Structure formats: structure tokens, C-alpha cells
N, C-alpha and C positions, 0 to 999 in steps of 0.2 A: 498625595500622588497615587495614580492608578497603579495597582500591582500588575506586573507583566505576566504574560503567558510564556512558559518555557517550552521551546520547540527544539528538540535535538535533531541533528542532521541537516543544518542549514547550508552546509557545503555540498549537499547531495542534490538529487534530482527533484523529488517531490516536496520536501519540507519547505523550500522557499515559496512554493505556491500556497501551502497551508499558512505560512506567515503572512503572505499577501492577503489571503481571505480574512484573517483575523484583523489585520491592520485596516482593511477596508471597512470594518465594523467599528473602528476607532480604538482598537486595543493596541497595547504595546507588546512587542515580541522580543524575547531575548534568547540567544542560543547558548550552546555549551562548547567552550574551547577546551578540547581534551589535551592540548599542549600545556595549558596553564593549570588545569584541574584534571588530573588523570582519572578516567572514568572508573577504573578498577580499584582505586584507593578509597575504600568505603568511608573512612574518617574524613578525608578531604571532600568527598562528595556530599556527606551530611552537612559539613560546615558551609560548603558552597550553596547548597539548597536553602539553608537557614538564612544566609546573606541575601540570596535572590528573593526569597519570600514570594514565590509565584502564586498566581490565583488558580493555576491549573497547569498540567504537563501533557504535552503530546510527544511521545517518544518514537521518532522515525529513524533515528540513526541505527546503523548496524553496529552492534556491540555485544558485550558479554552479558551473561545472566547476572553476574554480580552487580553490574551497573543498573540493569533493569530492576533488580531487587531493591537497590537503594532508592531509585526514583519512585517506584511503586509504594515502598514503605513510607517514604516522606508524604506522598499524596494521601495515603490511607490515614496516617497519624494526624494530618491536618485537614482531613475531610475535603480533599481537593479532587476535582475530576482528573482522570488519568486515561489517556488513549494511547494504545500501543498499536503500531501498524505491523501486522503480520502478513502472510502471503498465501496464495493458492498452492505454493510449493510445499506446504505441510501435508499435501495429499499426493501420493504416488498414483500412477495410472492403473495400478492394480491394487485394490478393486477400483473399477471405473466410476466416474461421476455420472450425473452432477452431484456435487458435494454439498452437504447441509451443515449448518453450524454445529450441530450436535454429533456429527460423525467423528469417530476416532481418527486421529492423525496417523498417516501411514508413510511419511517421508522416508526415502532411502538415501538421499544425498545429504552432505554435510550442512548445506545452507538450510534446507527444509527442516532437518532435525534440530538445528540450533534454534530456529524460529519456534518450533513446537515446544522445546524445552523452556524457552523464554516465556511463552504463553503460560505454561504451567507455573513457572516462578512468579509471574505477575499475579495470576489468580490467587495464589497462596498468600501473597503479600497485601493485595488490595482486592477484596471480594467484589467490589463494585466497579472495577476497572472495565474499560471497553477494549476488547480485542478485535480489531478491525482487519479482517483478511481482504487483501486486494489482489488483483491480477496484474498482467502486463500493462503498463501505462502508455498512453498515447498523447503526444504533443507535437505540434508542427515543427518546433525548433529546439526544444530542450535537449541538452546533452545528457550523457549518462545512460541509465537503463530506460531508454525511451524507444518504443517500438518503431516509430518513424525513422529515427536515426539509424537503427540497426538494420531495418529493411533497406534503406537507401545504401548503406555500406555494403550489404550483400549484393545489391543490384550493381553497384559500381564495380565490385570486384569480379563478379561472375557473369554480369549481363542478364541475369535472370534471378528471380526469387523462387526457391523451391518451397512449396507449401503443401502439407499433408491434408487431404480432404477428410481424413479421419480424426483430425484434431479440432475440437470446438473450444477455443481458449476462453479463459476468464480475462476480461480486459475492459478498460474504461478510459475516457479522456482524463488527463491529469488534473485539469482545472475542476472537473466535476468531482473527482475523488477528494481533492483538497477542500472544496467547499463542504462536502459531506463530513469529512473529518473534523473541520472546525465546528460544524453543527453538532456532531456527536459529543464533542467536549462540553457543550453548553446546554443540551436539552434533557439531561437526566438519564440518558440511556446507560445501561450497564450490560455486561456479558459479551458474548461473541457475536459479531456482526459480519455479514458478508456484503462486500461492495463490488458489484459486477454488472456493468451495463449490458453484457451479453447473456445474462442469466436466462432471460425469457426469449430473446431473439434467436439465440442458438446459431449464429453465423459460424460456418466452418472457417478455417484459417484462409483458404483461397478466396472465399467470398469476402472476408474481412480485408484482405490485402487489396483486392480489386476495388472494393468500395472506398478504402482509404486512398488509393491512387487517384480515383476520380475526385474525391473530396479535396485532395491537396494538389490536384493537377500535376501528378507525377506520371512519367511514361514508363512505369514498371511493367516488365514482362513476368508473367507468373507461370511456373511449371508445376502442375498438380502432381503430387506423389501420394503414396499410401504407406509411408515409412514410419509414421507415428500415430498411434491410436489412443486418444484420451478425450473424454468429455470432461473438461476441466471446470465447467461452470460452477460458480459459487451461488447457491440458492439461499434466499432469505425470505422470511414472511413479510418483511417490510421493504417497500421499494424506495430507495434513497437516491437513486441516480436516474438520469434520463436514459432511454433505451439507445442501444448502439445504432440501430437502424435510423432512429430519429436524428442522432448526432451526425450520421454519415449522409443524411438526406436520401435514404433508400426507401422511405415509405411511399 
């Protein structure tokens, strides 16, 4: 029987799309139920991993460093691919970007700092792990941390979307990111990887919102502001995603 891929975070936003990408290739995918196997119980986690016997692990769930360490340690001990999904939020807006994979992390908020610490924990446990940093994800209908849904909610509430012309976000379509993560788990890549469809296009946030409105046929009103300054782009030597202009039909 084919060994499954373990994908954490299947009740979240992005992980189900990663699971679908793997399943489309004929793989079996299994998740992690934290109600039955507490993630921070290292002994229980080790026993669960031994029983699952996955062929690889993609860790997308938000969780503790203890859990990440157990997952990465198991993958390293059994010579398995391991992909951890991190975030552009490991970088603060001072110093400004664009941000490169080798840049020191500068997060000031709790979420970004947790992700940065988890990156460090995983690298120490599994030297060949993939740390894949991603930006804000775009999907026409997905719930959760999805740019489209949050922009629509802002427009519904205020009748306008306020967008800073001085913010160049890191962002990609969710299905593109999911496919890239599935590929990274299988192509022998290791180290820190940046996945950002806006890396080279450099669309400002107002340009992005207007382009997305046309792409999705939404009647969004956009109010340009100057209240946030950050070139958040995630630069990488390898292009793994289609360009944002291409995806939005702006070429």
C-alpha cells in the first residue's frame, strides 16, 4: 500500500489545496487531528508518526515549536522530505525590502516572531528541510486568510477599500502556491525558498486590488492612501510561480 503524505493544517485555508495537488498526482494524503493526538505531547507525536509512516511531511498548520521539532526530527531520522510553510511576516517593514532568503528575520509581532523561531527550530532538527515563505494568498472563494474574502468584507463594511500606494505586497494565487509546495516536497530542494508571484511585477496594493477586481468582476471602490510603507516582496533566484500580472491578465 502506498505510504501517505502527512499534511498538517487541513482544516485551514491553504493546506486543503496542497492536499488536492498531491491527490491529483495519485498520492494519498492524511492530516493530523490535534484532538486525538495533542501536538505538544512529544511522546504521543512520535508514536503517531511511527504509526502513520508517511513518505513525507508538509507542515502548514499554525502550531508550537515543540510540534514542529517533533515533525522535523522524524523526517530527518527517516530521511523524508519536509516542507514548512513560513511567511513574509518574518520581515518587519524596517529595514524595508524586497526581502531575500538569506536576509535576517526582523519580525516585531508575535505571529512573525513565532514563525521565525519555528524556522530556526526546524533547520536545527532537519538540515535539508524546505522553509517556504509565502505572502498573502488569493483565491476567488476560499474562506480564512484569503485576500479576496477580506477585501470583499472591507468593501461591504465601508463601501470602499483603503489601499496604500506605498505598500508592495508579497502575494500569490493559492492554487499556484499549493502546486509549488507539492513540487518542493518532491524535487529534492532544501533550504529557504521564497514564493511570491509579485516579486518581479512589483504591483502596488492599489494596482493589485484594482486588477483583482477586474479579474473577479467585483465592483470595488479603491481609495489610495499613503499610510503604510513596505516593499514586502520575497525575492528568490528561482522562479516557481507564474507572475501576478499574468494571473490577473494585466500583460
